[in-house]
DRENZALO-757614 format. One line per 2 residues: their letters; for each residue x, z, y of N, C-alpha, C, O. Coordinates in steps of 0.02 Angstrom, whole numbers. Example, Ala and Ser with C-alpha at 12.3 -4.5 7.8 and 13.67 -1.06 7.14 Angstrom:
as = 660 390 -284 615 390 -225 660 390 -165 712 423 -166 ~ 642 354 -112 684 357 -53 645 394 2 670 402 57
//
This chain:
mk = 5151 5106 6494 5199 5139 6490 5202 5234 6453 5185 5281 6489 ~ 5225 5247 6385 5229 5325 6404 5293 5327 6443 5337 5286 6456
vk = 5276 5421 6465 5319 5455 6493 5310 5508 6494 5250 5522 6493 ~ 5352 5558 6496 5374 5634 6472 5388 5689 6566 5434 5690 6606
vl = 5338 5716 6564 5326 5770 6632 5379 5791 6626 5402 5811 6573 ~ 5418 5790 6695 5470 5845 6702 5477 5918 6744 5517 5965 6744
kt = 5408 5896 6786 5395 5939 6837 5294 5942 6829 5252 5898 6837 ~ 5290 6001 6815 5223 6004 6800 5176 5979 6895 5195 6007 6947
yk = 5131 5937 6895 5114 5936 6956 5043 5878 6942 5039 5837 6897 ~ 4985 5894 7003 4926 5872 7014 4911 5795 7015 4888 5782 7071
dk = 4913 5756 6987 4894 5715 7008 4834 5688 7061 4782 5718 7049 ~ 4828 5645 7109 4801 5647 7152 4747 5582 7170 4717 5570 7222
ht = 4750 5543 7101 4695 5502 7070 4673 5525 7037 4612 5521 7047 ~ 4687 5560 6985 4662 5595 6912 4619 5663 6947 4558 5675 6949
kn = 4666 5694 6968 4658 5746 6990 4685 5800 6919 4706 5858 6918 ~ 4679 5775 6891 4700 5817 6809 4784 5855 6818 4825 5819 6846
lh = 4802 5903 6803 4846 5955 6801 4916 5935 6774 4925 5971 6725 ~ 4948 5911 6779 5003 5880 6698 5071 5930 6718 5106 5935 6769
ki = 5072 5961 6657 5121 6008 6655 5196 5993 6605 5191 5955 6557 ~ 5249 6019 6619 5305 6008 6580 5300 5985 6513 5255 6005 6477
de = 5352 5932 6488 5340 5915 6439 5288 5853 6407 5298 5813 6361 ~ 5243 5861 6440 5170 5835 6417 5201 5739 6415 5239 5703 6448
ii = 5181 5735 6386 5154 5654 6361 5114 5588 6370 5098 5546 6328 ~ 5102 5590 6428 5048 5550 6456 5078 5490 6470 5136 5489 6489
em = 5028 5412 6460 5026 5360 6484 5026 5318 6568 4972 5315 6596 ~ 5055 5304 6584 5038 5241 6654 5053 5190 6654 5075 5162 6603
ta = 5045 5155 6722 5059 5112 6747 5142 5106 6752 5175 5155 6732 ~ 5180 5045 6778 5256 5041 6808 5238 5049 6872 5280 5077 6907
er = 5173 5028 6904 5180 5060 6975 5165 5120 6985 5197 5155 7025 ~ 5122 5138 6954 5116 5229 6962 5156 5288 6948 5152 5346 6969
fe = 5229 5235 6873 5278 5284 6891 5302 5289 6958 5302 5339 6993 ~ 5328 5216 6975 5362 5239 7056 5338 5260 7092 5377 5294 7125
ei = 5261 5264 7120 5225 5281 7157 5266 5363 7145 5317 5379 7175 ~ 5228 5411 7091 5252 5470 7069 5312 5492 7084 5315 5543 7118
ns = 5357 5468 7067 5412 5470 7061 5495 5464 7150 5554 5477 7163 ~ 5439 5438 7178 5449 5395 7255 5429 5451 7292 5435 5439 7352
ts = 5408 5506 7280 5393 5571 7329 5474 5611 7355 5530 5612 7330 ~ 5437 5645 7427 5515 5678 7432 5523 5743 7394 5568 5780 7412
qg = 5473 5769 7328 5485 5798 7311 5551 5801 7257 5583 5853 7245 ~ 5561 5745 7232 5600 5732 7194 5555 5679 7142 5512 5637 7158
vf = 5585 5702 7062 5578 5665 7021 5525 5706 6940 5548 5748 6901 ~ 5455 5676 6941 5437 5716 6897 5401 5678 6842 5354 5701 6809
ve = 5427 5617 6834 5407 5611 6751 5485 5563 6751 5528 5551 6794 ~ 5473 5543 6667 5522 5505 6645 5523 5459 6600 5515 5496 6551
ei = 5526 5397 6574 5500 5340 6531 5524 5355 6476 5584 5355 6466 ~ 5483 5370 6435 5509 5380 6356 5500 5284 6314 5450 5248 6313
ee = 5556 5273 6291 5567 5218 6261 5558 5237 6204 5580 5281 6168 ~ 5512 5186 6199 5438 5171 6140 5496 5135 6066 5518 5077 6064
kk = 5508 5192 6014 5545 5148 5964 5502 5093 5934 5444 5114 5932 ~ 5507 5022 5906 5452 4995 5889 5478 4977 5804 5524 4939 5789
ve = 5454 4998 5776 5476 4988 5709 5451 4925 5669 5396 4897 5661 ~ 5512 4916 5647 5506 4830 5621 5484 4827 5522 5509 4873 5490
kq = 5454 4791 5495 5440 4805 5438 5485 4791 5383 5497 4732 5375 ~ 5504 4820 5356 5562 4800 5308 5538 4800 5241 5516 4849 5211
ep = 5545 4712 5210 5547 4708 5145 5534 4788 5091 5537 4847 5109 ~ 5526 4771 5050 5540 4839 5008 5620 4802 4970 5632 4741 4969
kk = 5660 4852 4944 5714 4831 4924 5688 4851 4841 5652 4897 4823 ~ 5725 4790 4794 5714 4751 4740 5743 4807 4696 5771 4844 4736
pt = 5750 4832 4635 5796 4895 4621 5826 4843 4581 5806 4789 4558 ~ 5899 4887 4577 5957 4840 4550 5991 4865 4495 6030 4910 4510
sr = 5991 4852 4441 5996 4867 4365 6057 4875 4370 6085 4840 4412 ~ 6091 4913 4336 6148 4946 4331 6178 4974 4275 6182 5034 4264
tk = 6203 4915 4229 6214 4903 4148 6286 4963 4150 6332 4960 4190 ~ 6279 5013 4097 6342 5039 4103 6403 4986 4042 6387 4941 4003
kq = 6468 5013 4054 6519 4991 4028 6526 5005 3958 6510 5063 3945 ~ 6544 4975 3913 6531 4991 3846 6614 5007 3840 6653 4969 3870
vk = 6643 5074 3796 6687 5106 3804 6700 5085 3716 6664 5110 3673 ~ 6757 5036 3699 6782 5037 3624 6835 5047 3600 6842 5045 3539
//
């Protein structure tokens, strides 16, 4: 899952420093572990938008009405 960092923190497993607004990938289990600390919530889940493939639209022909 992709998450957005809300508070700067140092990951105890990877030893990486994650800064505010950084987008990182982690498991749901790790997400729960990080946010269950006594210091509060550090990351929030980002909803991944699934792009659906759309069929191209067929051009429509518009004819002008002839005025008599």
